[in-house]
Backbone as CSV, one residue per row, in Angstrom:
resi,resn,N_x,N_y,N_z,CA_x,CA_y,CA_z,C_x,C_y,C_z
1,MET,66.665,44.668,131.043,66.272,45.034,129.708,64.959,44.179,129.031
2,ILE,65.002,42.943,129.408,63.958,41.848,128.845,62.373,42.428,129.617
3,THR,62.754,42.872,131.014,61.361,43.488,131.702,60.880,44.808,130.831
4,THR,61.785,45.354,130.508,61.386,46.828,129.663,60.977,46.505,128.448
5,LEU,61.439,45.549,127.624,60.941,45.023,126.425,59.601,44.448,126.487
6,ALA,59.282,43.434,127.686,57.972,43.187,127.960,57.016,44.180,128.143
7,GLY,57.258,45.064,129.021,56.662,46.180,129.277,56.180,47.036,128.145
8,MET,57.093,47.309,127.331,56.963,47.926,126.224,55.892,47.217,125.119
9,ALA,56.004,46.082,125.129,55.107,45.229,124.257,53.713,45.180,124.811
10,ASN,53.412,45.333,126.216,52.251,45.419,126.756,51.567,46.643,126.513
11,ASP,52.375,47.819,126.473,51.727,49.023,126.196,51.545,49.198,124.787
12,GLY,52.066,48.418,123.807,51.923,48.445,122.286,52.937,49.349,121.818
13,SER,54.104,49.746,122.457,55.212,50.587,121.895,56.197,49.934,121.220
14,VAL,56.495,48.644,121.357,57.200,47.866,120.484,56.869,46.325,120.378
15,SER,57.349,45.729,119.172,57.152,44.403,119.240,58.356,43.927,118.229
16,CYS,59.058,42.744,118.438,60.002,42.441,117.434,60.475,40.791,117.922
17,ASP,61.312,40.520,117.059,61.674,39.000,117.183,62.608,39.161,118.223
18,VAL,62.807,38.038,119.018,63.754,37.788,120.131,63.918,36.371,120.290
19,THR,65.177,35.971,120.787,65.487,34.585,121.098,65.992,34.719,122.648
20,LEU,65.569,33.902,123.222,65.667,33.876,124.872,66.350,32.426,125.135
21,ALA,67.394,32.647,126.251,67.906,31.366,126.732,67.025,31.250,128.143
22,VAL,66.431,29.871,128.113,65.602,29.624,129.252,65.696,28.134,129.809
23,GLY,66.281,27.930,130.859,66.462,26.747,131.161,67.312,25.665,130.473
24,GLY,68.473,26.243,129.827,69.111,25.412,129.113,68.857,25.287,127.233
25,ILE,67.692,25.763,127.058,67.157,25.792,125.890,66.950,27.054,125.391
26,LEU,66.839,27.224,124.096,66.552,28.527,123.519,64.986,28.332,123.087
27,VAL,64.354,29.849,123.092,63.170,29.990,122.793,63.103,31.218,121.871
28,SER,62.782,31.171,120.670,62.644,32.024,119.719,61.319,32.457,118.990
29,GLY,61.034,33.729,119.182,59.752,34.134,118.681,59.494,35.639,118.542
30,TYR,58.474,36.050,118.272,57.929,37.579,118.237,57.344,38.030,119.366
31,VAL,57.937,39.131,119.874,57.353,39.634,121.283,55.789,40.323,120.964
32,VAL,55.021,40.089,121.896,53.691,40.441,121.794,53.012,40.799,123.040
33,SER,52.019,41.600,123.290,51.472,42.079,124.439,50.714,40.730,125.093
34,ALA,50.707,40.990,126.414,49.905,40.064,127.068,48.477,39.846,126.705
35,ASP,47.825,40.875,126.254,46.709,40.866,125.550,46.606,40.087,124.460
36,LYS,47.505,40.186,123.541,47.494,39.264,122.245,47.793,37.751,122.699
37,TYR,48.551,37.546,123.697,48.650,36.268,124.071,47.275,35.703,124.743
38,TYR,46.509,36.441,125.574,45.480,36.197,126.166,44.353,35.924,125.065
39,GLU,44.418,36.558,123.888,43.423,36.309,122.881,43.429,34.870,122.378
40,HIS,44.497,34.329,122.536,44.699,32.992,121.878,44.695,31.889,123.047
41,HIS,44.409,32.316,124.301,44.362,31.456,125.199,43.400,31.847,126.216
42,PRO,42.083,31.550,125.767,40.907,32.082,126.693,40.724,31.332,128.144
43,VAL,41.380,30.447,128.285,41.655,29.759,129.912,42.436,30.704,130.675
44,ALA,43.566,30.989,129.945,44.504,31.842,130.552,43.969,33.090,130.891
45,LYS,43.302,33.602,129.932,42.523,35.094,129.992,41.803,35.057,131.220
46,ALA,40.943,34.117,131.364,39.816,33.971,132.530,40.575,33.988,133.828
47,PHE,41.635,33.278,133.965,42.479,33.264,135.030,43.316,34.591,135.399
48,GLY,44.020,35.033,134.347,44.406,36.331,134.495,43.600,37.529,134.807
49,ASP,42.086,37.470,134.332,41.086,38.358,134.781,40.892,38.303,136.245
50,GLY,40.879,36.919,136.598,40.439,36.778,138.182,41.758,37.095,138.946
51,ILE,42.775,37.041,138.573,43.866,37.584,139.419,43.902,39.085,139.401
52,LYS,43.576,39.626,138.509,43.469,41.041,138.226,42.538,41.673,139.388
53,GLN,41.294,40.947,139.192,40.222,41.398,140.246,40.438,41.388,141.593
54,LEU,41.357,40.065,141.827,41.619,39.914,143.272,42.636,40.974,143.759
55,MET,43.426,41.399,142.641,44.576,42.434,143.121,43.476,44.027,143.541
56,GLU,42.738,44.083,142.463,41.855,45.365,142.639,41.047,45.413,143.962
57,GLN,40.738,44.220,144.396,39.899,44.021,145.575,40.897,44.255,146.635
58,GLU,41.994,43.688,146.579,42.893,43.815,147.713,43.368,45.445,147.733
59,LYS,43.607,46.134,146.800,44.057,47.530,146.789,42.738,48.345,147.491
60,ALA,41.629,48.152,147.072,40.415,48.743,147.563,40.111,48.527,149.158
61,GLU,40.503,47.234,149.525,40.418,47.041,151.048,41.542,47.404,151.884
62,ASN,42.975,47.523,151.270,43.773,47.818,152.142,44.147,49.320,151.816
63,GLY,43.635,50.134,150.852,44.037,51.457,150.782,45.385,51.492,149.889
64,ASN,45.704,50.351,149.382,47.088,50.279,148.777,46.855,50.476,147.131
65,ASP,47.464,51.647,146.738,47.371,52.029,145.362,48.680,52.240,144.860
66,GLU,49.369,51.193,144.682,50.857,51.200,144.068,50.907,51.163,142.686
67,GLY,49.857,51.265,141.791,49.889,51.158,140.419,49.784,49.945,139.706
68,SER,50.269,49.704,138.578,50.382,48.363,137.882,51.386,47.522,138.760
69,PRO,50.836,46.251,138.360,51.847,45.369,139.081,53.066,45.120,138.181
70,PRO,54.372,44.566,138.582,55.431,44.549,137.834,55.224,43.730,136.956
71,THR,56.043,43.863,135.574,55.886,42.883,134.528,56.809,41.677,134.852
72,MET,56.183,40.402,134.885,56.588,39.281,135.227,56.940,38.205,134.232
73,PHE,56.267,38.393,133.040,56.218,37.454,131.892,56.511,38.319,130.668
74,ILE,57.267,37.449,129.684,57.280,38.017,128.232,56.407,37.007,127.635
75,HIS,55.752,37.580,126.566,54.903,36.728,125.561,55.526,36.649,124.047
76,LEU,55.591,35.533,123.826,55.954,35.384,122.376,54.929,34.752,121.530
77,ARG,54.776,35.267,120.150,53.967,34.398,119.201,54.819,33.836,118.143
78,ASN,54.362,32.955,117.565,55.020,32.000,116.479,56.414,31.651,116.980
79,ALA,56.448,31.097,118.225,57.579,30.802,119.005,57.762,29.167,118.769
80,ARG,58.959,29.071,118.706,59.609,27.674,118.829,60.614,27.444,119.870
81,TYR,60.877,26.189,120.468,61.838,25.752,121.304,62.874,25.230,120.533
82,TRP,64.004,25.571,120.750,65.217,24.985,120.087,66.086,23.992,120.873
83,HIS,66.037,22.908,120.816,66.937,22.075,121.783,68.373,21.907,121.238
84,PRO,69.321,21.255,122.033,70.697,21.293,121.604,70.909,20.579,120.220
85,GLY,70.235,19.791,119.749,70.461,19.040,118.733,70.169,19.967,117.413
86,GLY,69.584,20.985,117.543,69.352,21.866,116.472,67.878,21.882,115.913
87,ASN,67.110,21.030,116.451,65.659,20.923,115.852,64.686,21.817,116.555
88,ALA,63.670,22.232,115.917,62.870,23.176,116.592,61.593,22.321,116.921
89,ILE,60.919,22.647,118.152,59.553,22.194,118.409,58.829,23.288,118.637
90,PRO,57.535,23.442,118.043,56.968,22.471,117.008,57.625,22.557,115.692
91,THR,57.342,21.476,114.824,58.202,21.375,113.669,57.463,22.012,112.439
92,GLY,56.266,22.360,112.450,55.329,22.762,111.536,55.773,24.186,111.084
93,SER,55.099,24.701,110.196,55.412,25.930,109.660,55.023,27.223,110.384
94,GLU,53.988,27.008,111.376,53.713,27.894,112.496,54.263,27.508,113.771
95,GLY,54.685,28.727,114.471,55.000,28.237,115.839,53.868,28.443,116.696
96,ILE,54.053,28.510,118.034,52.982,28.702,118.967,53.043,29.802,119.817
97,PHE,52.077,30.090,120.633,52.203,31.293,121.726,52.939,30.903,123.027
98,VAL,53.795,31.429,123.502,54.564,31.011,124.495,54.548,32.156,125.501
99,ARG,54.378,31.840,126.944,54.565,32.688,127.920,55.870,32.392,128.779
100,VAL,56.798,33.309,128.962,58.113,32.930,129.591,58.071,33.832,131.083
101,LYS,58.497,33.148,131.997,58.826,33.972,133.249,60.000,34.696,133.085
102,ILE,60.117,36.093,133.220,61.218,36.681,133.144,62.446,36.307,133.628
103,GLU,61.985,36.086,134.904,63.170,35.707,135.911,64.071,34.456,135.583
104,ASP,63.254,33.626,134.553,63.729,32.514,134.188,64.748,32.571,132.870
105,VAL,64.705,33.920,132.280,65.660,34.171,131.114,67.053,34.535,131.518
106,SER,67.843,33.741,130.923,69.402,33.911,131.387,70.092,34.745,130.482
107,ALA,69.726,34.680,129.135,70.356,35.656,128.208,69.396,35.812,127.094
108,PHE,69.499,36.796,126.171,68.567,37.117,125.054,69.337,37.795,124.105
109,ASN,68.804,37.765,122.764,69.446,38.435,121.827,68.054,38.819,120.860
110,PHE,68.199,40.077,120.150,67.095,40.605,119.168,67.312,39.682,118.011
111,GLY,66.158,39.087,117.331,66.353,38.359,116.315,65.746,36.835,116.800
112,SER,65.337,35.999,115.605,64.850,34.932,115.841,65.816,33.790,115.089
113,ILE,65.738,32.583,115.448,66.505,31.427,114.894,65.494,30.821,113.926
114,SER,66.083,30.511,112.719,65.309,29.895,111.702,66.301,28.720,111.176
115,LYS,65.944,27.635,110.830,66.677,26.588,110.120,66.317,26.407,108.712
116,ASP,67.331,26.732,107.761,66.857,26.565,106.425,67.586,25.536,105.760
């Protein structure tokens, strides 16, 4: 389900609040496309573009045309990490952009956490 949600965000058909359980902590934010994530991280974009170029070169050399690579990450904006003590990181009014490896997500729910 998370892979489907991330894929739908990547193609622009959905975006929503979500909370993920990752490595014993919660990460809560708004699901966005990889392109939106890369807009805010130019170094990551350059790295991702390089990987994409290598994959296209490998396809051309090997005659391998299996389509798009599988969705391996989910991207969140305005995200916060919530530790067991109940405090959010970062503590400011705005969260951060986060990239989470889908295989590291052990549980999720729709909606975000907030502390009022």
